[in-house]
SEKOL-305699 format. One line per 10 residues: number of its first residue (from 0); for each residue z, x, y of N, C-alpha, C, O, CB. Coordinates in steps of 0.02 Angstrom, whole numbers, plus 50000, padded with zeros to 5 digits. Last residue first. Glycine has a CB too. Layout:
<atoms>
NUM	Z X Y Z X Y Z X Y Z X Y Z X Y; ...;
</atoms>
This chain:
<atoms>
258	49277 50725 49822 49298 50802 49823 49383 50802 49784 49414 50855 49777 49298 50837 49921; 49126 50621 49817 49190 50627 49831 49230 50692 49789 49215 50706 49731 49219 50557 49816; 48973 50664 49937 49000 50658 49872 49093 50667 49875 49123 50702 49915 48959 50721 49826; 48941 50532 50069 48968 50595 50038 49013 50589 49969 49055 50550 49948 49012 50627 50093; 48813 50436 50102 48859 50447 50074 48869 50520 50051 48828 50557 50024 48860 50404 50033; 48698 50445 50204 48762 50449 50222 48826 50458 50178 48879 50479 50201 48768 50402 50252; 48604 50394 50122 48600 50482 50148 48667 50494 50178 48691 50550 50177 48533 50505 50216; 48581 50267 50087 48647 50336 50024 48646 50398 50068 48680 50447 50055 48603 50374 49915; 48559 50168 50153 48609 50217 50190 48623 50260 50145 48673 50296 50152 48676 50189 50219; 48519 50084 50066 48458 50117 50130 48500 50170 50150 48471 50222 50166 48433 50060 50210;
248	48629 50059 50002 48589 50094 49953 48554 50125 50016 48555 50187 50021 48543 50047 49891; 48688 49962 50086 48733 50046 50062 48700 50075 50044 48713 50135 50055 48786 50058 50010; 48614 49852 50098 48622 49906 50156 48645 49971 50145 48632 50022 50177 48665 49884 50204; 48605 49810 49966 48552 49842 49999 48545 49874 50069 48498 49906 50094 48513 49802 49996; 48732 49786 49971 48731 49818 49911 48666 49861 49941 48664 49923 49945 48724 49767 49835; 48762 49681 50068 48768 49721 50083 48770 49784 50028 48807 49832 50040 48808 49705 50117; 48663 49581 50143 48645 49611 50065 48667 49670 50063 48628 49718 50059 48568 49616 50042; 48776 49464 50219 48733 49509 50218 48712 49546 50139 48745 49537 50088 48762 49553 50268; 48885 49399 50214 48862 49376 50264 48784 49432 50257 48742 49427 50302 48923 49381 50330; 48972 49348 50054 48932 49404 50103 48874 49376 50153 48828 49339 50136 48890 49462 50053;
238	49082 49225 50074 49014 49228 50048 49002 49296 50085 49019 49301 50144 48962 49159 50067; 49202 49153 50124 49187 49148 50051 49144 49187 50023 49147 49197 49962 49165 49092 50034; 49245 49179 50266 49231 49240 50209 49229 49216 50125 49248 49249 50077 49299 49301 50216; 49247 49060 50299 49203 49094 50332 49182 49179 50318 49140 49218 50339 49228 49083 50392; 49371 49014 50242 49293 48984 50236 49244 49023 50255 49192 49019 50223 49280 48926 50275; 49456 49098 50283 49438 49116 50211 49367 49076 50220 49314 49104 50207 49496 49086 50142; 49542 49121 50388 49451 49113 50387 49438 49116 50331 49387 49150 50325 49402 49167 50421; 49663 49122 50352 49653 49069 50400 49565 49071 50414 49533 49028 50444 49703 49086 50475; 49653 49248 50259 49688 49169 50225 49663 49107 50272 49645 49054 50247 49789 49166 50230; 49642 49327 50337 49602 49328 50283 49601 49266 50277 49553 49231 50290 49619 49364 50227;
228	49760 49339 50413 49691 49336 50457 49624 49301 50404 49576 49266 50420 49668 49431 50485; 49835 49380 50332 49841 49317 50354 49795 49267 50397 49790 49207 50410 49887 49324 50380; 49808 49503 50309 49808 49451 50273 49793 49385 50290 49750 49346 50269 49854 49450 50253; 49838 49529 50454 49792 49568 50446 49755 49497 50358 49703 49465 50355 49834 49672 50434; 49980 49514 50448 49951 49486 50499 49885 49480 50482 49863 49424 50492 49962 49519 50558; 50022 49552 50289 50048 49558 50346 49998 49511 50372 49973 49470 50334 50056 49627 50374; 49909 49647 50182 49982 49606 50199 50012 49606 50267 50024 49658 50297 50039 49634 50157; 49804 49711 50059 49831 49704 50118 49913 49662 50123 49956 49653 50081 49773 49668 50154; 49777 49691 49924 49789 49753 49955 49785 49761 50019 49764 49814 50041 49754 49794 49935; 49859 49568 49845 49871 49661 49846 49838 49708 49873 49853 49767 49861 49866 49692 49789;
218	49791 49466 49915 49851 49461 49872 49877 49514 49848 49932 49504 49822 49843 49425 49821; 49685 49489 50004 49742 49438 50009 49799 49451 49984 49852 49451 50016 49729 49382 49982; 49607 49575 49926 49622 49589 49994 49673 49543 50018 49709 49567 50062 49562 49585 50037; 49564 49511 49805 49635 49548 49805 49649 49581 49889 49702 49610 49903 49632 49620 49738; 49499 49408 49849 49550 49382 49829 49593 49431 49840 49647 49423 49870 49547 49358 49770; 49391 49479 49892 49417 49455 49936 49490 49436 49911 49538 49446 49949 49375 49407 49960; 49373 49542 49763 49375 49600 49821 49429 49542 49862 49490 49551 49866 49282 49629 49870; 49315 49445 49685 49367 49490 49667 49385 49529 49716 49434 49559 49696 49354 49528 49617; 49179 49428 49772 49238 49377 49747 49307 49402 49734 49354 49383 49770 49219 49346 49680; 49108 49540 49788 49131 49519 49823 49203 49462 49826 49252 49456 49863 49083 49511 49840;
208	49097 49531 49626 49121 49607 49658 49148 49586 49721 49207 49602 49730 49056 49670 49671; 49014 49441 49635 49088 49436 49574 49111 49484 49592 49169 49488 49571 49083 49440 49486; 48903 49472 49683 48948 49409 49698 49001 49424 49692 49041 49423 49739 48943 49354 49663; 48853 49575 49612 48874 49582 49707 48918 49538 49721 48965 49548 49759 48812 49565 49769; 48912 49629 49456 48861 49557 49506 48908 49595 49575 48961 49624 49583 48888 49429 49480; 48860 49791 49418 48910 49741 49417 48867 49684 49477 48821 49691 49518 48997 49779 49443; 48786 49905 49405 48746 49841 49356 48799 49789 49387 48778 49731 49380 48747 49848 49248; 48793 50006 49485 48762 49960 49512 48748 49891 49471 48714 49842 49488 48709 49990 49533; 48877 50090 49415 48801 50099 49415 48761 50048 49443 48701 50043 49428 48777 50108 49350; 49020 50041 49405 48971 50020 49351 48889 50041 49354 48847 50020 49314 48975 49943 49350;
198	49034 50115 49500 49064 50143 49447 49024 50108 49387 49003 50135 49336 49144 50132 49449; 49001 50035 49610 48978 50113 49616 48987 50112 49516 48938 50109 49479 49052 50183 49681; 49052 49901 49607 48962 49910 49574 48958 49992 49577 48911 50017 49546 48880 49865 49641; 49206 49901 49612 49160 49880 49529 49094 49898 49545 49065 49916 49494 49156 49787 49499; 49260 50003 49695 49300 49990 49645 49267 49943 49574 49286 49943 49515 49358 49955 49683; 49169 50022 49811 49193 50086 49772 49242 50066 49698 49255 50107 49655 49246 50134 49830; 49117 49901 49835 49061 49954 49802 49112 50016 49773 49099 50051 49725 48996 49989 49870; 49251 49819 49873 49180 49805 49813 49146 49867 49772 49145 49880 49712 49108 49774 49857; 49282 49912 49985 49310 49912 49926 49279 49874 49863 49284 49899 49807 49369 49890 49940; 49167 49897 50060 49166 49964 50053 49221 49970 49993 49216 50018 49954 49182 50003 50125;
188	49183 49755 50090 49113 49778 50059 49114 49848 50034 49072 49865 49992 49056 49774 50113; 49269 49726 50137 49295 49708 50066 49214 49716 50040 49189 49692 49989 49341 49618 50054; 49277 49803 50262 49310 49814 50204 49310 49812 50134 49328 49850 50089 49340 49794 50211; 49175 49722 50320 49152 49786 50306 49211 49814 50249 49192 49842 50198 49145 49831 50380; 49223 49593 50345 49195 49576 50303 49177 49662 50266 49168 49670 50206 49138 49523 50332; 49341 49640 50417 49365 49591 50373 49322 49592 50294 49342 49593 50236 49356 49518 50415; 49248 49660 50543 49285 49694 50500 49316 49686 50447 49322 49740 50418 49314 49711 50520; 49181 49535 50550 49133 49569 50527 49191 49625 50498 49188 49639 50438 49072 49590 50584; 49290 49461 50592 49261 49428 50535 49238 49482 50500 49255 49493 50442 49207 49378 50548; 49310 49528 50724 49364 49535 50679 49321 49520 50581 49325 49555 50531 49434 49464 50712;
178	49185 49514 50775 49209 49577 50753 49256 49570 50699 49251 49595 50643 49238 49613 50808; 49224 49362 50819 49160 49380 50764 49176 49449 50741 49184 49451 50680 49075 49380 50801; 49325 49362 50912 49336 49344 50816 49289 49359 50792 49296 49376 50733 49345 49269 50782; 49351 49544 50999 49337 49450 51002 49333 49435 50887 49336 49468 50835 49202 49423 51068; 49513 49641 50990 49441 49620 50962 49420 49525 50985 49452 49473 50986 49447 49634 50859; 49642 49645 51034 49591 49618 51082 49499 49611 51047 49448 49586 51071 49595 49679 51153; 49707 49627 50909 49707 49550 50967 49664 49571 51011 49634 49524 51039 49783 49525 51015; 49673 49753 50888 49655 49698 50850 49643 49656 50880 49586 49635 50888 49688 49678 50812; 49773 49810 50968 49683 49833 50976 49649 49770 50929 49595 49747 50947 49658 49931 50930; 49886 49790 50934 49867 49764 50995 49786 49765 51021 49755 49738 51067 49908 49799 51041;
168	49923 49848 50819 49907 49760 50815 49874 49763 50886 49824 49728 50889 49990 49693 50809; 49834 50000 50756 49881 49991 50828 49863 49904 50831 49805 49887 50841 49844 50050 50917; 49871 50075 50608 49811 50025 50645 49869 50015 50705 49929 50022 50699 49776 49935 50593; 49844 50229 50530 49873 50170 50547 49844 50146 50612 49809 50176 50654 49947 50177 50550; 49729 50318 50496 49754 50286 50451 49790 50213 50487 49769 50157 50476 49800 50336 50415; 49719 50422 50600 49679 50423 50550 49685 50364 50508 49634 50357 50475 49688 50478 50517; 49821 50442 50745 49819 50417 50676 49745 50397 50647 49715 50353 50678 49864 50354 50674; 49836 50421 50872 49858 50478 50855 49871 50480 50779 49917 50511 50752 49913 50492 50894; 49775 50311 50921 49768 50360 50935 49775 50424 50915 49739 50472 50929 49781 50353 50964; 49770 50167 50784 49851 50217 50846 49796 50291 50832 49779 50317 50779 49988 50231 50788;
158	49618 50091 50757 49658 50148 50743 49712 50168 50795 49691 50186 50850 49614 50203 50734; 49508 49994 50789 49597 49996 50817 49670 50036 50767 49727 50022 50751 49623 49899 50822; 49408 50055 50773 49411 50022 50833 49483 50016 50840 49513 50031 50891 49373 49958 50836; 49366 50095 50625 49394 50130 50682 49418 50098 50747 49460 50134 50775 49348 50173 50700; 49346 49966 50568 49408 49998 50574 49445 50047 50633 49498 50049 50664 49405 50030 50524; 49191 49956 50601 49236 49930 50635 49316 49948 50638 49348 49947 50690 49227 49876 50619; 49102 50104 50562 49143 50065 50526 49196 50053 50604 49223 50093 50642 49179 50108 50445; 48976 50145 50717 49067 50185 50658 49081 50105 50632 49073 50056 50668 49178 50231 50729; 48866 50063 50751 48885 50139 50738 48912 50186 50705 48894 50239 50678 48904 50153 50761; 48910 49917 50649 48883 49954 50712 48865 50022 50681 48854 50038 50623 48940 49961 50777;
148	48913 49888 50511 48870 49828 50550 48851 49873 50634 48800 49865 50668 48934 49736 50561; 48930 49985 50378 48951 49963 50438 48922 49914 50470 48888 49889 50425 48953 50004 50474; 48901 50045 50259 48906 49961 50249 48909 49932 50338 48894 49876 50357 48997 49934 50193; 48945 50188 50258 48868 50128 50228 48846 50093 50238 48785 50084 50235 48856 50097 50190; 49044 50182 50293 49012 50219 50359 48929 50169 50315 48883 50135 50338 49019 50347 50367; 49118 50159 50181 49132 50117 50225 49063 50115 50258 49026 50065 50256 49193 50135 50267; 49064 50266 50124 49035 50197 50086 49059 50162 50165 49015 50140 50202 49083 50161 49991; 49163 50377 50176 49055 50355 50190 49041 50315 50165 48980 50309 50174 48988 50399 50165; 49273 50362 50158 49251 50338 50225 49164 50318 50230 49126 50279 50258 49270 50403 50280; 49278 50388 50019 49281 50307 50029 49259 50327 50106 49209 50292 50117 49369 50256 50014;
138	49150 50470 49914 49206 50491 49979 49194 50412 50016 49142 50383 50033 49175 50578 50045; 49095 50446 49779 49087 50452 49831 49169 50463 49901 49230 50456 49905 49040 50393 49829; 49142 50426 49655 49106 50460 49638 49076 50461 49738 49020 50487 49744 49062 50430 49563; 49308 50365 49560 49255 50373 49619 49202 50427 49604 49208 50467 49557 49292 50394 49690; 49370 50222 49495 49314 50297 49472 49273 50324 49544 49220 50304 49570 49233 50266 49402; 49511 50179 49510 49453 50192 49562 49425 50266 49504 49446 50321 49485 49488 50216 49669; 49634 50210 49418 49603 50115 49456 49537 50145 49460 49502 50138 49410 49639 50072 49560; 49674 50322 49442 49674 50287 49354 49666 50199 49374 49687 50148 49348 49776 50307 49296; 49696 50339 49562 49603 50364 49538 49629 50335 49467 49580 50323 49432 49566 50478 49539; 49698 50231 49691 49735 50271 49642 49694 50276 49589 49660 50229 49568 49800 50245 49622;
128	49691 50232 49849 49619 50226 49789 49670 50243 49736 49691 50297 49757 49534 50294 49794; 49776 50260 49940 49795 50187 49933 49734 50202 49844 49750 50176 49791 49761 50112 50025; 49752 50412 49919 49841 50361 49907 49819 50316 49892 49825 50303 49832 49901 50337 49969; 49643 50436 49993 49647 50457 49939 49714 50433 49896 49714 50443 49835 49639 50522 49950; 49660 50330 50137 49626 50315 50057 49644 50344 49990 49657 50310 49941 49558 50334 50057; 49837 50345 50154 49777 50390 50182 49736 50354 50109 49760 50349 50052 49790 50500 50192; 49943 50216 50204 49930 50269 50165 49867 50291 50162 49829 50243 50170 49948 50259 50109; 49988 50101 50277 49972 50169 50323 49969 50257 50262 49983 50316 50271 50062 50173 50396; 50016 50007 50218 49940 49979 50250 49921 50072 50307 49877 50092 50345 49961 49868 50328; 50072 49993 50059 50073 50041 50092 50010 50039 50152 49957 50067 50137 50074 50095 50043;
118	50117 49853 49976 50053 49898 49994 50074 49929 50057 50093 49894 50104 49979 49855 50004; 50175 49770 49885 50212 49843 49883 50133 49884 49921 50104 49932 49896 50243 49878 49777; 50284 49631 49930 50198 49679 49933 50224 49728 49953 50264 49744 49997 50126 49658 49987; 50435 49574 49844 50409 49600 49912 50324 49636 49899 50318 49668 49847 50473 49667 49944; 50433 49431 49737 50437 49523 49744 50407 49523 49828 50371 49484 49858 50365 49581 49672; 50458 49290 49727 50411 49325 49697 50388 49387 49709 50330 49402 49694 50371 49298 49698; 50584 49252 49795 50566 49262 49734 50520 49273 49707 50528 49268 49646 50577 49234 49712; 50578 49342 49922 50621 49342 49877 50635 49315 49798 50673 49337 49755 50652 49323 49908; 50445 49291 49965 50460 49376 49965 50510 49362 49907 50491 49369 49849 50499 49420 50048; 50477 49158 49987 50428 49178 49919 50429 49248 49916 50413 49271 49861 50345 49154 49923;
108	50558 49169 50103 50590 49134 50010 50528 49167 49971 50540 49204 49923 50590 49015 49991; 50466 49239 50172 50527 49262 50183 50562 49234 50120 50595 49274 50086 50557 49241 50253; 50394 49108 50200 50369 49184 50182 50413 49221 50143 50400 49235 50084 50358 49227 50242; 50470 49018 50261 50448 48996 50169 50430 49081 50155 50452 49110 50105 50352 48922 50151; 50506 49072 50404 50535 49059 50314 50509 49079 50264 50514 49130 50231 50537 48996 50287; 50372 49085 50465 50423 49143 50430 50466 49126 50387 50471 49157 50334 50464 49176 50472; 50302 48961 50439 50281 49006 50406 50318 49070 50389 50313 49103 50338 50234 49015 50431; 50392 48903 50523 50427 48872 50460 50373 48920 50412 50388 48924 50352 50423 48770 50449; 50343 48951 50637 50428 48958 50629 50441 48941 50571 50498 48956 50550 50476 48915 50674; 50190 48929 50673 50221 49000 50616 50302 48993 50619 50327 49044 50597 50197 49099 50653;
98	50112 48812 50559 50185 48807 50611 50209 48893 50596 50233 48919 50545 50266 48729 50574; 49953 48802 50565 49990 48835 50551 50039 48844 50597 50032 48869 50653 49965 48876 50533; 49835 48636 50556 49862 48717 50577 49917 48732 50551 49944 48691 50514 49876 48733 50649; 49722 48522 50511 49796 48552 50483 49808 48617 50531 49755 48648 50530 49794 48580 50388; 49587 48468 50510 49621 48484 50572 49698 48477 50573 49732 48444 50613 49594 48442 50624; 49534 48432 50383 49566 48369 50433 49612 48399 50500 49655 48369 50532 49626 48314 50381; 49511 48566 50356 49464 48507 50408 49479 48452 50413 49444 48413 50445 49399 48493 50394; 49621 48626 50314 49589 48646 50364 49542 48584 50413 49540 48567 50472 49549 48699 50333; 49636 48554 50195 49683 48522 50249 49672 48558 50317 49700 48538 50368 49764 48529 50228; 49543 48619 50115 49551 48525 50156 49593 48519 50188 49593 48467 50222 49566 48456 50117;
88	49591 48738 50139 49515 48731 50156 49496 48646 50156 49450 48618 50186 49465 48778 50092; 49715 48731 50057 49700 48767 50128 49629 48749 50188 49623 48750 50249 49689 48846 50102; 49668 48690 49933 49700 48640 49989 49699 48666 50053 49683 48632 50101 49773 48621 49977; 49598 48812 49904 49572 48750 49902 49580 48703 49953 49542 48679 49995 49591 48727 49854; 49689 48888 49878 49668 48916 49936 49603 48844 49944 49571 48838 49996 49639 49013 49925; 49770 48817 49781 49798 48835 49847 49742 48838 49902 49742 48806 49955 49834 48905 49841; 49681 48849 49687 49720 48780 49683 49744 48784 49761 49723 48738 49796 49791 48776 49617; 49695 48991 49682 49624 48952 49679 49642 48889 49712 49617 48877 49767 49592 48936 49600; 49816 49013 49624 49789 49044 49688 49761 48990 49710 49787 48947 49746 49740 49106 49686; 49873 48971 49510 49878 48927 49550 49834 48938 49624 49820 48895 49665 49948 48922 49555;
78	49909 48995 49387 49849 49010 49392 49838 48961 49440 49803 48912 49427 49809 49012 49333; 50042 49054 49336 50027 48976 49324 49941 48976 49357 49914 48931 49325 50096 48914 49377; 50066 49166 49387 50046 49171 49316 50038 49089 49303 50028 49072 49244 50109 49214 49263; 50002 49222 49546 50045 49196 49510 50025 49175 49432 49965 49168 49420 50065 49145 49548; 49990 49296 49660 49947 49274 49627 50006 49263 49569 50051 49305 49559 49881 49319 49620; 50036 49289 49844 50056 49289 49764 50007 49264 49731 49975 49217 49755 50118 49249 49743; 50000 49231 49990 49995 49309 49957 49990 49318 49876 49944 49350 49850 50065 49352 49978; 49995 49074 49986 49924 49135 49987 49934 49185 49947 49906 49198 49894 49907 49174 50057; 50088 49030 50013 50103 49030 49965 50033 49084 49941 50028 49120 49892 50118 48958 49943; 50075 48978 50152 50146 49058 50140 50123 49073 50049 50144 49125 50023 50282 49018 50150;
68	49975 48899 50139 49965 48976 50174 50020 49014 50160 50018 49075 50154 49958 48979 50257; 50042 48798 50094 49994 48826 50073 49972 48906 50072 49959 48950 50031 49958 48793 50098; 50166 48780 50213 50173 48790 50135 50104 48824 50100 50113 48880 50076 50188 48712 50100; 50051 48743 50299 50083 48798 50304 50131 48830 50253 50137 48891 50248 50108 48790 50352; 50015 48617 50258 49966 48679 50251 50008 48751 50250 50000 48798 50212 49910 48679 50318; 50123 48561 50259 50090 48556 50192 50031 48600 50196 50000 48617 50146 50070 48483 50172; 50144 48547 50384 50180 48565 50369 50149 48605 50285 50156 48663 50266 50228 48513 50383; 50034 48476 50444 50039 48545 50443 50087 48590 50429 50088 48650 50447 50026 48559 50485; 50056 48351 50358 49996 48391 50350 50007 48479 50381 49992 48529 50349 49932 48346 50395; 50244 48337 50319 50181 48326 50351 50111 48363 50346 50119 48419 50323 50196 48329 50408;
58	50309 48298 50182 50297 48346 50213 50244 48318 50253 50202 48281 50228 50287 48401 50176; 50418 48166 50181 50367 48174 50157 50348 48252 50200 50378 48259 50254 50322 48104 50164; 50533 48149 50228 50546 48118 50178 50473 48163 50156 50480 48198 50105 50560 48029 50182; 50550 48288 50359 50562 48215 50349 50557 48212 50258 50573 48260 50224 50493 48163 50398; 50656 48439 50397 50609 48397 50353 50609 48319 50365 50661 48289 50378 50628 48410 50278; 50697 48545 50487 50710 48496 50484 50653 48442 50478 50619 48413 50520 50747 48494 50527; 50749 48713 50417 50682 48682 50438 50714 48602 50452 50767 48596 50422 50612 48689 50367; 50845 48782 50347 50817 48801 50427 50781 48751 50438 50782 48744 50499 50771 48869 50444; 50832 48739 50212 50877 48708 50288 50869 48715 50340 50877 48674 50385 50933 48722 50303; 50782 48847 50157 50736 48780 50159 50781 48728 50205 50754 48679 50231 50720 48744 50074;
48	50884 48927 50140 50842 48942 50186 50797 48882 50199 50778 48872 50256 50809 49002 50169; 50917 48886 50001 50968 48881 50058 50929 48884 50111 50938 48833 50144 51024 48933 50062; 50774 48814 49887 50810 48876 49942 50854 48854 49980 50842 48798 50003 50765 48910 49993; 50707 48730 49755 50764 48750 49824 50771 48818 49843 50773 48867 49807 50842 48732 49809; 50582 48617 49694 50618 48703 49693 50648 48685 49770 50629 48650 49817 50545 48794 49689; 50535 48537 49569 50577 48548 49618 50582 48617 49609 50584 48656 49562 50638 48509 49617; 50424 48445 49452 50447 48485 49480 50469 48485 49558 50442 48451 49602 50411 48521 49464; 50374 48306 49335 50399 48318 49417 50447 48387 49418 50502 48386 49390 50453 48243 49449; 50235 48260 49266 50268 48296 49271 50313 48307 49336 50283 48317 49389 50236 48331 49254; 50242 48098 49195 50216 48137 49262 50252 48189 49268 50311 48175 49276 50220 48101 49329;
38	50284 48007 49083 50231 48041 49085 50188 48096 49120 50138 48127 49103 50213 48011 49085; 50387 47952 49142 50317 47905 49142 50260 47943 49119 50201 47926 49128 50296 47875 49217; 50438 48100 49205 50449 48033 49234 50393 47992 49203 50343 47992 49239 50449 48032 49315; 50518 48234 49159 50471 48198 49164 50490 48127 49170 50541 48100 49149 50433 48211 49116; 50577 48393 49261 50570 48335 49223 50521 48294 49215 50473 48300 49254 50607 48303 49235; 50610 48564 49303 50568 48527 49278 50593 48444 49240 50629 48447 49190 50538 48575 49233; 50724 48596 49423 50694 48599 49368 50634 48562 49357 50609 48529 49402 50733 48587 49329; 50838 48485 49502 50842 48562 49489 50772 48559 49420 50779 48519 49374 50943 48593 49457; 50884 48382 49636 50840 48380 49585 50830 48462 49558 50814 48501 49602 50772 48343 49613; 50921 48409 49775 50966 48354 49730 50940 48355 49652 50976 48329 49609 50956 48268 49762;
28	50866 48480 49856 50946 48531 49815 50963 48461 49800 51022 48446 49810 51026 48592 49876; 50704 48509 49836 50753 48462 49842 50816 48500 49827 50816 48548 49788 50741 48402 49797; 50545 48491 49863 50591 48538 49874 50647 48490 49901 50649 48453 49950 50567 48598 49921; 50443 48438 49754 50483 48421 49799 50504 48482 49813 50486 48529 49777 50529 48374 49785; 50301 48359 49664 50331 48407 49675 50371 48419 49738 50336 48410 49787 50291 48446 49665; 50219 48279 49537 50224 48270 49584 50304 48325 49607 50353 48326 49569 50216 48193 49588; 50051 48315 49460 50121 48325 49456 50164 48323 49538 50146 48356 49586 50129 48401 49415; 49904 48275 49480 49922 48274 49407 50000 48273 49411 50027 48234 49372 49891 48342 49362; 49827 48207 49587 49908 48218 49582 49902 48200 49518 49897 48143 49495 49966 48174 49630; 49654 48246 49660 49707 48214 49615 49777 48246 49589 49780 48306 49574 49673 48198 49556;
18	49630 48307 49827 49627 48289 49767 49676 48276 49715 49735 48293 49723 49597 48322 49749; 49623 48163 49961 49634 48242 49941 49631 48227 49848 49631 48175 49815 49730 48281 49979; 49586 48056 50030 49511 48081 49976 49569 48137 49964 49530 48181 49946 49406 48113 50017; 49688 47995 50092 49658 47974 50024 49595 47998 49987 49565 47976 49938 49646 47913 50030; 49790 48083 50161 49731 48069 50168 49718 48060 50085 49730 48097 50037 49690 48123 50212; 49946 48061 50137 49922 48070 50203 49849 48074 50207 49833 48067 50266 49951 48129 50232; 49963 48065 49987 50008 48021 50046 49978 47996 50128 49984 47945 50162 50074 48073 50064; 49882 48169 49974 49883 48095 49955 49894 48048 49992 49859 48005 50019 49919 48081 49916; 49998 48276 49989 49929 48265 50033 49890 48211 50026 49856 48200 50076 49883 48314 50024; 50097 48245 49904 50116 48225 49986 50056 48219 50047 50052 48192 50103 50169 48287 50016;
8	50030 48265 49791 50060 48191 49816 50074 48200 49867 50061 48149 49899 50117 48158 49788; 50016 48398 49812 49960 48347 49795 49983 48295 49830 49965 48279 49886 49946 48328 49718; 50164 48449 49899 50110 48471 49838 50059 48397 49840 50075 48348 49874 50159 48485 49742; 50323 48375 49917 50266 48426 49952 50211 48414 49902 50216 48365 49864 50288 48517 49959; 50455 48248 49985 50386 48252 49957 50347 48342 49990 50343 48364 50048 50338 48167 49993; 50608 48316 49989 50571 48303 50042 50513 48320 49996 50505 48376 49971 50585 48342 50113; 50776 48327 50020 50744 48304 49957 50654 48275 50013 50649 48231 50056 50812 48219 49904; 50925 48372 50043 50850 48366 50087 50803 48358 50022 50810 48398 49976 50825 48449 50143; 51100 48319 50127 51047 48337 50071 50975 48345 50112 50961 48335 50171 51043 48272 50008;
</atoms>
């Protein structure tokens, strides 16, 4: 039998400055669903694959961090996404690290529970940015070029030798950390511009557009190792590091009309 305390109550078990605990959460094959005890809501979850991990009575800090990270790729109706991200930042501040073996187990469980991500990372921009969602004005690649940190957009560095869209993970691994962060920001800037700012004739808030795109980058626009990198480096990516709208508009000569 497995009965392990997880969630905010488990965080408080290890760290007295953890956020307040409104509910009590368990991974348990003994209890099922929701119950109330002295006005406190008790929520339990179980999946047979959880038995593949050797749990203790209270999830460790690293286990809690891994659980939180594995949750972060889905936006659920209960509105828990922001809470998970705040917990990730808190646990990082306490030195918690990801457990890859547990992460793989949990990710597959959430795929089964919440549905597989439907992102096609090898789709061309014309397919990826559906016309019903995006009121396009400029060629997508030219928007990327307008916000690039260097002479060319960083995503070009990780393309497979025989492809304009598919990426080579080994090339990503060879990049230094700061350029990885810059590449993520370039993707966020370009998408925020294409989906929010350009269609509004630049009247939308650049900060709100950035935050919306950062969240969507994790939950719906990417998946796999790229999305995981964004989550684990969320603290460094929570704000734009440049005035990306100004850079884009200063480079208006690079923009090509959408055809």
